[in-house]
mmCIF file of the N, C-alpha and C atoms, coordinates in Angstrom:
data_MODEL
# 
_entry.id   MODEL 
# 
loop_
_atom_site.group_PDB 
_atom_site.id 
_atom_site.type_symbol 
_atom_site.label_atom_id 
_atom_site.label_alt_id 
_atom_site.label_comp_id 
_atom_site.label_asym_id 
_atom_site.label_entity_id 
_atom_site.label_seq_id 
_atom_site.pdbx_PDB_ins_code 
_atom_site.Cartn_x 
_atom_site.Cartn_y 
_atom_site.Cartn_z 
_atom_site.occupancy 
_atom_site.B_iso_or_equiv 
_atom_site.pdbx_formal_charge 
_atom_site.auth_seq_id 
_atom_site.auth_comp_id 
_atom_site.auth_asym_id 
_atom_site.auth_atom_id 
_atom_site.pdbx_PDB_model_num 
ATOM 1   N N  . UNK A 1 1  ? -0.867 21.158 33.614 1.00 0.00 ? 1  UNK A N  1 
ATOM 2   C CA . UNK A 1 1  ? -1.668 21.096 32.139 1.00 0.00 ? 1  UNK A CA 1 
ATOM 3   C C  . UNK A 1 1  ? -0.741 19.887 31.508 1.00 0.00 ? 1  UNK A C  1 
ATOM 4   N N  . UNK A 1 2  ? -1.107 19.514 30.593 1.00 0.00 ? 2  UNK A N  1 
ATOM 5   C CA . UNK A 1 2  ? -0.231 18.326 29.614 1.00 0.00 ? 2  UNK A CA 1 
ATOM 6   C C  . UNK A 1 2  ? 0.266  19.086 28.356 1.00 0.00 ? 2  UNK A C  1 
ATOM 7   N N  . UNK A 1 3  ? 0.578  17.930 27.721 1.00 0.00 ? 3  UNK A N  1 
ATOM 8   C CA . UNK A 1 3  ? 0.741  18.473 26.555 1.00 0.00 ? 3  UNK A CA 1 
ATOM 9   C C  . UNK A 1 3  ? -0.280 18.874 25.214 1.00 0.00 ? 3  UNK A C  1 
ATOM 10  N N  . UNK A 1 4  ? -1.589 17.906 25.184 1.00 0.00 ? 4  UNK A N  1 
ATOM 11  C CA . UNK A 1 4  ? -2.287 18.482 24.877 1.00 0.00 ? 4  UNK A CA 1 
ATOM 12  C C  . UNK A 1 4  ? -3.383 19.322 25.103 1.00 0.00 ? 4  UNK A C  1 
ATOM 13  N N  . UNK A 1 5  ? -2.729 20.307 25.956 1.00 0.00 ? 5  UNK A N  1 
ATOM 14  C CA . UNK A 1 5  ? -3.485 21.112 26.407 1.00 0.00 ? 5  UNK A CA 1 
ATOM 15  C C  . UNK A 1 5  ? -2.638 23.052 26.155 1.00 0.00 ? 5  UNK A C  1 
ATOM 16  N N  . UNK A 1 6  ? -2.711 23.017 24.731 1.00 0.00 ? 6  UNK A N  1 
ATOM 17  C CA . UNK A 1 6  ? -2.374 23.748 23.337 1.00 0.00 ? 6  UNK A CA 1 
ATOM 18  C C  . UNK A 1 6  ? -2.506 24.576 24.278 1.00 0.00 ? 6  UNK A C  1 
ATOM 19  N N  . UNK A 1 7  ? -4.154 25.420 23.819 1.00 0.00 ? 7  UNK A N  1 
ATOM 20  C CA . UNK A 1 7  ? -4.615 26.907 23.791 1.00 0.00 ? 7  UNK A CA 1 
ATOM 21  C C  . UNK A 1 7  ? -4.118 27.367 25.899 1.00 0.00 ? 7  UNK A C  1 
ATOM 22  N N  . UNK A 1 8  ? -4.550 26.312 26.758 1.00 0.00 ? 8  UNK A N  1 
ATOM 23  C CA . UNK A 1 8  ? -3.798 27.016 28.097 1.00 0.00 ? 8  UNK A CA 1 
ATOM 24  C C  . UNK A 1 8  ? -2.134 27.351 28.163 1.00 0.00 ? 8  UNK A C  1 
ATOM 25  N N  . UNK A 1 9  ? -1.204 26.325 27.410 1.00 0.00 ? 9  UNK A N  1 
ATOM 26  C CA . UNK A 1 9  ? 0.087  26.725 27.576 1.00 0.00 ? 9  UNK A CA 1 
ATOM 27  C C  . UNK A 1 9  ? 0.494  27.603 26.693 1.00 0.00 ? 9  UNK A C  1 
ATOM 28  N N  . UNK A 1 10 ? -0.208 27.753 25.530 1.00 0.00 ? 10 UNK A N  1 
ATOM 29  C CA . UNK A 1 10 ? 0.003  28.962 24.886 1.00 0.00 ? 10 UNK A CA 1 
ATOM 30  C C  . UNK A 1 10 ? -0.327 30.350 24.999 1.00 0.00 ? 10 UNK A C  1 
ATOM 31  N N  . UNK A 1 11 ? -1.023 30.540 26.506 1.00 0.00 ? 11 UNK A N  1 
ATOM 32  C CA . UNK A 1 11 ? -1.751 31.768 26.857 1.00 0.00 ? 11 UNK A CA 1 
ATOM 33  C C  . UNK A 1 11 ? -0.570 31.550 28.294 1.00 0.00 ? 11 UNK A C  1 
ATOM 34  N N  . UNK A 1 12 ? -0.332 30.879 28.737 1.00 0.00 ? 12 UNK A N  1 
ATOM 35  C CA . UNK A 1 12 ? 0.868  30.989 29.679 1.00 0.00 ? 12 UNK A CA 1 
ATOM 36  C C  . UNK A 1 12 ? 2.097  31.451 29.555 1.00 0.00 ? 12 UNK A C  1 
ATOM 37  N N  . UNK A 1 13 ? 2.069  31.361 27.764 1.00 0.00 ? 13 UNK A N  1 
ATOM 38  C CA . UNK A 1 13 ? 3.826  31.219 27.053 1.00 0.00 ? 13 UNK A CA 1 
ATOM 39  C C  . UNK A 1 13 ? 3.658  32.302 27.142 1.00 0.00 ? 13 UNK A C  1 
ATOM 40  N N  . UNK A 1 14 ? 2.390  33.079 26.528 1.00 0.00 ? 14 UNK A N  1 
ATOM 41  C CA . UNK A 1 14 ? 2.216  34.583 26.249 1.00 0.00 ? 14 UNK A CA 1 
ATOM 42  C C  . UNK A 1 14 ? 1.859  35.070 27.719 1.00 0.00 ? 14 UNK A C  1 
ATOM 43  N N  . UNK A 1 15 ? 1.762  34.923 28.867 1.00 0.00 ? 15 UNK A N  1 
ATOM 44  C CA . UNK A 1 15 ? 1.949  35.954 30.185 1.00 0.00 ? 15 UNK A CA 1 
ATOM 45  C C  . UNK A 1 15 ? 3.378  35.596 30.158 1.00 0.00 ? 15 UNK A C  1 
ATOM 46  N N  . UNK A 1 16 ? 3.939  35.055 30.204 1.00 0.00 ? 16 UNK A N  1 
ATOM 47  C CA . UNK A 1 16 ? 5.314  35.072 30.940 1.00 0.00 ? 16 UNK A CA 1 
ATOM 48  C C  . UNK A 1 16 ? 6.376  35.499 30.022 1.00 0.00 ? 16 UNK A C  1 
ATOM 49  N N  . UNK A 1 17 ? 6.043  35.880 28.602 1.00 0.00 ? 17 UNK A N  1 
ATOM 50  C CA . UNK A 1 17 ? 6.563  36.004 27.712 1.00 0.00 ? 17 UNK A CA 1 
ATOM 51  C C  . UNK A 1 17 ? 6.068  36.794 26.443 1.00 0.00 ? 17 UNK A C  1 
ATOM 52  N N  . UNK A 1 18 ? 5.746  38.118 27.232 1.00 0.00 ? 18 UNK A N  1 
ATOM 53  C CA . UNK A 1 18 ? 4.853  38.610 26.228 1.00 0.00 ? 18 UNK A CA 1 
ATOM 54  C C  . UNK A 1 18 ? 5.506  39.253 25.293 1.00 0.00 ? 18 UNK A C  1 
ATOM 55  N N  . UNK A 1 19 ? 6.875  39.661 25.024 1.00 0.00 ? 19 UNK A N  1 
ATOM 56  C CA . UNK A 1 19 ? 7.343  40.657 24.139 1.00 0.00 ? 19 UNK A CA 1 
ATOM 57  C C  . UNK A 1 19 ? 8.346  39.673 23.732 1.00 0.00 ? 19 UNK A C  1 
ATOM 58  N N  . UNK A 1 20 ? 8.113  38.283 23.355 1.00 0.00 ? 20 UNK A N  1 
ATOM 59  C CA . UNK A 1 20 ? 8.860  37.365 22.666 1.00 0.00 ? 20 UNK A CA 1 
ATOM 60  C C  . UNK A 1 20 ? 8.377  37.154 21.269 1.00 0.00 ? 20 UNK A C  1 
ATOM 61  N N  . UNK A 1 21 ? 8.866  36.924 20.513 1.00 0.00 ? 21 UNK A N  1 
ATOM 62  C CA . UNK A 1 21 ? 8.059  36.395 19.053 1.00 0.00 ? 21 UNK A CA 1 
ATOM 63  C C  . UNK A 1 21 ? 8.514  34.687 19.315 1.00 0.00 ? 21 UNK A C  1 
ATOM 64  N N  . UNK A 1 22 ? 6.718  33.856 19.049 1.00 0.00 ? 22 UNK A N  1 
ATOM 65  C CA . UNK A 1 22 ? 6.651  33.202 19.113 1.00 0.00 ? 22 UNK A CA 1 
ATOM 66  C C  . UNK A 1 22 ? 7.733  32.095 18.225 1.00 0.00 ? 22 UNK A C  1 
ATOM 67  N N  . UNK A 1 23 ? 7.605  32.642 16.832 1.00 0.00 ? 23 UNK A N  1 
ATOM 68  C CA . UNK A 1 23 ? 8.361  32.326 15.529 1.00 0.00 ? 23 UNK A CA 1 
ATOM 69  C C  . UNK A 1 23 ? 9.850  32.126 15.987 1.00 0.00 ? 23 UNK A C  1 
ATOM 70  N N  . UNK A 1 24 ? 10.291 33.074 16.472 1.00 0.00 ? 24 UNK A N  1 
ATOM 71  C CA . UNK A 1 24 ? 11.528 33.345 16.661 1.00 0.00 ? 24 UNK A CA 1 
ATOM 72  C C  . UNK A 1 24 ? 12.744 32.502 17.840 1.00 0.00 ? 24 UNK A C  1 
ATOM 73  N N  . UNK A 1 25 ? 11.345 31.118 18.521 1.00 0.00 ? 25 UNK A N  1 
ATOM 74  C CA . UNK A 1 25 ? 11.668 30.561 19.466 1.00 0.00 ? 25 UNK A CA 1 
ATOM 75  C C  . UNK A 1 25 ? 12.137 29.145 19.064 1.00 0.00 ? 25 UNK A C  1 
ATOM 76  N N  . UNK A 1 26 ? 13.655 28.851 19.270 1.00 0.00 ? 26 UNK A N  1 
ATOM 77  C CA . UNK A 1 26 ? 13.503 27.256 19.133 1.00 0.00 ? 26 UNK A CA 1 
ATOM 78  C C  . UNK A 1 26 ? 13.207 26.349 19.448 1.00 0.00 ? 26 UNK A C  1 
ATOM 79  N N  . UNK A 1 27 ? 12.868 25.779 18.812 1.00 0.00 ? 27 UNK A N  1 
ATOM 80  C CA . UNK A 1 27 ? 11.633 23.786 19.504 1.00 0.00 ? 27 UNK A CA 1 
ATOM 81  C C  . UNK A 1 27 ? 12.304 23.731 20.509 1.00 0.00 ? 27 UNK A C  1 
ATOM 82  N N  . UNK A 1 28 ? 13.623 23.435 20.971 1.00 0.00 ? 28 UNK A N  1 
ATOM 83  C CA . UNK A 1 28 ? 14.310 23.032 22.006 1.00 0.00 ? 28 UNK A CA 1 
ATOM 84  C C  . UNK A 1 28 ? 14.447 24.208 23.108 1.00 0.00 ? 28 UNK A C  1 
ATOM 85  N N  . UNK A 1 29 ? 14.239 25.463 23.266 1.00 0.00 ? 29 UNK A N  1 
ATOM 86  C CA . UNK A 1 29 ? 14.039 26.980 24.001 1.00 0.00 ? 29 UNK A CA 1 
ATOM 87  C C  . UNK A 1 29 ? 12.353 26.015 24.663 1.00 0.00 ? 29 UNK A C  1 
ATOM 88  N N  . UNK A 1 30 ? 11.760 26.079 23.328 1.00 0.00 ? 30 UNK A N  1 
ATOM 89  C CA . UNK A 1 30 ? 10.099 26.089 23.434 1.00 0.00 ? 30 UNK A CA 1 
ATOM 90  C C  . UNK A 1 30 ? 9.296  24.307 24.451 1.00 0.00 ? 30 UNK A C  1 
ATOM 91  N N  . UNK A 1 31 ? 10.561 23.761 24.193 1.00 0.00 ? 31 UNK A N  1 
ATOM 92  C CA . UNK A 1 31 ? 10.164 22.274 25.410 1.00 0.00 ? 31 UNK A CA 1 
ATOM 93  C C  . UNK A 1 31 ? 10.407 22.473 26.608 1.00 0.00 ? 31 UNK A C  1 
ATOM 94  N N  . UNK A 1 32 ? 11.613 23.397 26.834 1.00 0.00 ? 32 UNK A N  1 
ATOM 95  C CA . UNK A 1 32 ? 12.491 23.638 27.960 1.00 0.00 ? 32 UNK A CA 1 
ATOM 96  C C  . UNK A 1 32 ? 11.071 24.653 28.589 1.00 0.00 ? 32 UNK A C  1 
ATOM 97  N N  . UNK A 1 33 ? 11.220 25.906 28.013 1.00 0.00 ? 33 UNK A N  1 
ATOM 98  C CA . UNK A 1 33 ? 10.044 26.816 28.649 1.00 0.00 ? 33 UNK A CA 1 
ATOM 99  C C  . UNK A 1 33 ? 8.863  25.716 29.007 1.00 0.00 ? 33 UNK A C  1 
ATOM 100 N N  . UNK A 1 34 ? 7.886  24.992 28.447 1.00 0.00 ? 34 UNK A N  1 
ATOM 101 C CA . UNK A 1 34 ? 6.557  24.585 28.656 1.00 0.00 ? 34 UNK A CA 1 
ATOM 102 C C  . UNK A 1 34 ? 6.802  23.688 30.142 1.00 0.00 ? 34 UNK A C  1 
ATOM 103 N N  . UNK A 1 35 ? 7.931  23.105 30.016 1.00 0.00 ? 35 UNK A N  1 
ATOM 104 C CA . UNK A 1 35 ? 8.124  21.854 30.848 1.00 0.00 ? 35 UNK A CA 1 
ATOM 105 C C  . UNK A 1 35 ? 8.430  22.870 32.478 1.00 0.00 ? 35 UNK A C  1 
ATOM 106 N N  . UNK A 1 36 ? 9.230  23.911 32.394 1.00 0.00 ? 36 UNK A N  1 
ATOM 107 C CA . UNK A 1 36 ? 9.023  25.036 33.373 1.00 0.00 ? 36 UNK A CA 1 
ATOM 108 C C  . UNK A 1 36 ? 7.912  25.899 34.112 1.00 0.00 ? 36 UNK A C  1 
ATOM 109 N N  . UNK A 1 37 ? 6.389  25.949 33.162 1.00 0.00 ? 37 UNK A N  1 
ATOM 110 C CA . UNK A 1 37 ? 5.749  26.450 33.564 1.00 0.00 ? 37 UNK A CA 1 
ATOM 111 C C  . UNK A 1 37 ? 4.941  26.191 34.668 1.00 0.00 ? 37 UNK A C  1 
ATOM 112 N N  . UNK A 1 38 ? 4.579  26.860 35.365 1.00 0.00 ? 38 UNK A N  1 
ATOM 113 C CA . UNK A 1 38 ? 3.388  26.679 37.086 1.00 0.00 ? 38 UNK A CA 1 
ATOM 114 C C  . UNK A 1 38 ? 3.024  25.501 36.647 1.00 0.00 ? 38 UNK A C  1 
ATOM 115 N N  . UNK A 1 39 ? 2.248  24.276 36.869 1.00 0.00 ? 39 UNK A N  1 
ATOM 116 C CA . UNK A 1 39 ? 1.263  23.801 36.606 1.00 0.00 ? 39 UNK A CA 1 
ATOM 117 C C  . UNK A 1 39 ? 1.470  22.156 35.966 1.00 0.00 ? 39 UNK A C  1 
ATOM 118 N N  . UNK A 1 40 ? 3.067  22.466 34.953 1.00 0.00 ? 40 UNK A N  1 
ATOM 119 C CA . UNK A 1 40 ? 2.313  21.209 33.593 1.00 0.00 ? 40 UNK A CA 1 
ATOM 120 C C  . UNK A 1 40 ? 3.314  20.210 34.481 1.00 0.00 ? 40 UNK A C  1 
ATOM 121 N N  . UNK A 1 41 ? 2.670  19.528 34.670 1.00 0.00 ? 41 UNK A N  1 
ATOM 122 C CA . UNK A 1 41 ? 3.083  17.975 34.870 1.00 0.00 ? 41 UNK A CA 1 
ATOM 123 C C  . UNK A 1 41 ? 2.848  16.922 33.700 1.00 0.00 ? 41 UNK A C  1 
ATOM 124 N N  . UNK A 1 42 ? 3.733  16.735 33.048 1.00 0.00 ? 42 UNK A N  1 
ATOM 125 C CA . UNK A 1 42 ? 2.936  15.442 32.007 1.00 0.00 ? 42 UNK A CA 1 
ATOM 126 C C  . UNK A 1 42 ? 4.822  14.907 31.493 1.00 0.00 ? 42 UNK A C  1 
ATOM 127 N N  . UNK A 1 43 ? 4.924  14.166 31.001 1.00 0.00 ? 43 UNK A N  1 
ATOM 128 C CA . UNK A 1 43 ? 5.856  13.716 30.784 1.00 0.00 ? 43 UNK A CA 1 
ATOM 129 C C  . UNK A 1 43 ? 6.689  13.614 29.251 1.00 0.00 ? 43 UNK A C  1 
ATOM 130 N N  . UNK A 1 44 ? 8.126  14.248 29.547 1.00 0.00 ? 44 UNK A N  1 
ATOM 131 C CA . UNK A 1 44 ? 8.647  15.651 29.016 1.00 0.00 ? 44 UNK A CA 1 
ATOM 132 C C  . UNK A 1 44 ? 9.280  14.000 27.165 1.00 0.00 ? 44 UNK A C  1 
ATOM 133 N N  . UNK A 1 45 ? 8.569  13.051 27.058 1.00 0.00 ? 45 UNK A N  1 
ATOM 134 C CA . UNK A 1 45 ? 9.454  12.698 25.674 1.00 0.00 ? 45 UNK A CA 1 
ATOM 135 C C  . UNK A 1 45 ? 7.878  12.434 25.594 1.00 0.00 ? 45 UNK A C  1 
ATOM 136 N N  . UNK A 1 46 ? 6.551  12.572 25.627 1.00 0.00 ? 46 UNK A N  1 
ATOM 137 C CA . UNK A 1 46 ? 5.436  13.145 24.990 1.00 0.00 ? 46 UNK A CA 1 
ATOM 138 C C  . UNK A 1 46 ? 5.053  13.839 24.250 1.00 0.00 ? 46 UNK A C  1 
ATOM 139 N N  . UNK A 1 47 ? 6.694  15.048 24.090 1.00 0.00 ? 47 UNK A N  1 
ATOM 140 C CA . UNK A 1 47 ? 5.838  15.551 23.081 1.00 0.00 ? 47 UNK A CA 1 
ATOM 141 C C  . UNK A 1 47 ? 6.803  15.807 21.826 1.00 0.00 ? 47 UNK A C  1 
ATOM 142 N N  . UNK A 1 48 ? 6.236  16.098 21.032 1.00 0.00 ? 48 UNK A N  1 
ATOM 143 C CA . UNK A 1 48 ? 7.148  16.167 19.275 1.00 0.00 ? 48 UNK A CA 1 
ATOM 144 C C  . UNK A 1 48 ? 6.848  17.472 18.935 1.00 0.00 ? 48 UNK A C  1 
ATOM 145 N N  . UNK A 1 49 ? 7.223  17.480 17.537 1.00 0.00 ? 49 UNK A N  1 
ATOM 146 C CA . UNK A 1 49 ? 7.305  18.314 16.435 1.00 0.00 ? 49 UNK A CA 1 
ATOM 147 C C  . UNK A 1 49 ? 6.086  18.721 16.481 1.00 0.00 ? 49 UNK A C  1 
ATOM 148 N N  . UNK A 1 50 ? 5.287  18.091 16.282 1.00 0.00 ? 50 UNK A N  1 
ATOM 149 C CA . UNK A 1 50 ? 3.810  18.358 15.804 1.00 0.00 ? 50 UNK A CA 1 
ATOM 150 C C  . UNK A 1 50 ? 3.044  19.293 16.923 1.00 0.00 ? 50 UNK A C  1 
ATOM 151 N N  . UNK A 1 51 ? 3.478  18.504 17.989 1.00 0.00 ? 51 UNK A N  1 
ATOM 152 C CA . UNK A 1 51 ? 2.840  19.477 19.559 1.00 0.00 ? 51 UNK A CA 1 
ATOM 153 C C  . UNK A 1 51 ? 3.442  20.728 19.555 1.00 0.00 ? 51 UNK A C  1 
ATOM 154 N N  . UNK A 1 52 ? 4.734  20.437 19.707 1.00 0.00 ? 52 UNK A N  1 
ATOM 155 C CA . UNK A 1 52 ? 5.338  21.971 19.690 1.00 0.00 ? 52 UNK A CA 1 
ATOM 156 C C  . UNK A 1 52 ? 4.959  22.908 19.088 1.00 0.00 ? 52 UNK A C  1 
ATOM 157 N N  . UNK A 1 53 ? 4.575  23.014 17.085 1.00 0.00 ? 53 UNK A N  1 
ATOM 158 C CA . UNK A 1 53 ? 4.567  23.397 16.618 1.00 0.00 ? 53 UNK A CA 1 
ATOM 159 C C  . UNK A 1 53 ? 2.869  24.116 16.099 1.00 0.00 ? 53 UNK A C  1 
ATOM 160 N N  . UNK A 1 54 ? 1.994  23.436 16.918 1.00 0.00 ? 54 UNK A N  1 
ATOM 161 C CA . UNK A 1 54 ? 0.910  23.520 17.467 1.00 0.00 ? 54 UNK A CA 1 
ATOM 162 C C  . UNK A 1 54 ? 0.655  24.749 19.060 1.00 0.00 ? 54 UNK A C  1 
ATOM 163 N N  . UNK A 1 55 ? 1.377  24.196 19.337 1.00 0.00 ? 55 UNK A N  1 
ATOM 164 C CA . UNK A 1 55 ? 1.565  25.272 20.536 1.00 0.00 ? 55 UNK A CA 1 
ATOM 165 C C  . UNK A 1 55 ? 2.501  26.644 20.309 1.00 0.00 ? 55 UNK A C  1 
ATOM 166 N N  . UNK A 1 56 ? 2.821  26.674 19.307 1.00 0.00 ? 56 UNK A N  1 
ATOM 167 C CA . UNK A 1 56 ? 4.160  27.808 18.875 1.00 0.00 ? 56 UNK A CA 1 
ATOM 168 C C  . UNK A 1 56 ? 2.607  28.352 18.027 1.00 0.00 ? 56 UNK A C  1 
ATOM 169 N N  . UNK A 1 57 ? 1.593  27.817 17.192 1.00 0.00 ? 57 UNK A N  1 
ATOM 170 C CA . UNK A 1 57 ? 1.024  28.337 16.474 1.00 0.00 ? 57 UNK A CA 1 
ATOM 171 C C  . UNK A 1 57 ? -0.708 29.223 17.089 1.00 0.00 ? 57 UNK A C  1 
ATOM 172 N N  . UNK A 1 58 ? -0.786 28.738 17.984 1.00 0.00 ? 58 UNK A N  1 
ATOM 173 C CA . UNK A 1 58 ? -1.271 28.914 19.345 1.00 0.00 ? 58 UNK A CA 1 
ATOM 174 C C  . UNK A 1 58 ? -1.339 30.135 19.927 1.00 0.00 ? 58 UNK A C  1 
ATOM 175 N N  . UNK A 1 59 ? 0.040  29.752 20.566 1.00 0.00 ? 59 UNK A N  1 
ATOM 176 C CA . UNK A 1 59 ? 0.829  31.271 20.660 1.00 0.00 ? 59 UNK A CA 1 
ATOM 177 C C  . UNK A 1 59 ? 0.847  32.685 20.256 1.00 0.00 ? 59 UNK A C  1 
ATOM 178 N N  . UNK A 1 60 ? 0.940  32.283 18.954 1.00 0.00 ? 60 UNK A N  1 
ATOM 179 C CA . UNK A 1 60 ? 0.924  33.456 17.320 1.00 0.00 ? 60 UNK A CA 1 
ATOM 180 C C  . UNK A 1 60 ? -0.037 33.915 18.412 1.00 0.00 ? 60 UNK A C  1 
ATOM 181 N N  . UNK A 1 61 ? -1.286 32.914 17.800 1.00 0.00 ? 61 UNK A N  1 
ATOM 182 C CA . UNK A 1 61 ? -2.640 33.779 17.937 1.00 0.00 ? 61 UNK A CA 1 
ATOM 183 C C  . UNK A 1 61 ? -3.015 34.378 19.054 1.00 0.00 ? 61 UNK A C  1 
ATOM 184 N N  . UNK A 1 62 ? -2.778 33.880 20.701 1.00 0.00 ? 62 UNK A N  1 
ATOM 185 C CA . UNK A 1 62 ? -2.658 34.014 21.305 1.00 0.00 ? 62 UNK A CA 1 
ATOM 186 C C  . UNK A 1 62 ? -2.274 36.001 21.736 1.00 0.00 ? 62 UNK A C  1 
ATOM 187 N N  . UNK A 1 63 ? -0.831 36.308 20.671 1.00 0.00 ? 63 UNK A N  1 
ATOM 188 C CA . UNK A 1 63 ? -0.057 37.283 21.120 1.00 0.00 ? 63 UNK A CA 1 
ATOM 189 C C  . UNK A 1 63 ? -0.626 38.460 20.189 1.00 0.00 ? 63 UNK A C  1 
ATOM 190 N N  . UNK A 1 64 ? -1.373 38.215 18.821 1.00 0.00 ? 64 UNK A N  1 
ATOM 191 C CA . UNK A 1 64 ? -1.706 38.930 18.176 1.00 0.00 ? 64 UNK A CA 1 
ATOM 192 C C  . UNK A 1 64 ? -3.220 39.385 18.430 1.00 0.00 ? 64 UNK A C  1 
# 
């Protein structure tokens, strides 16, 4: 997975943290959790607030 795989990352986060409210997660923690996902292999410096926000919103959609 790469940073641009927003939907795949959101699904993986939902599966790993099913009881977590995505809106309660700080971007620093979200960044760390994404980098630790199995299959994630991208440059940690290629993400930014815009990408993290998109992932957070997709995760929220996945949760609902």
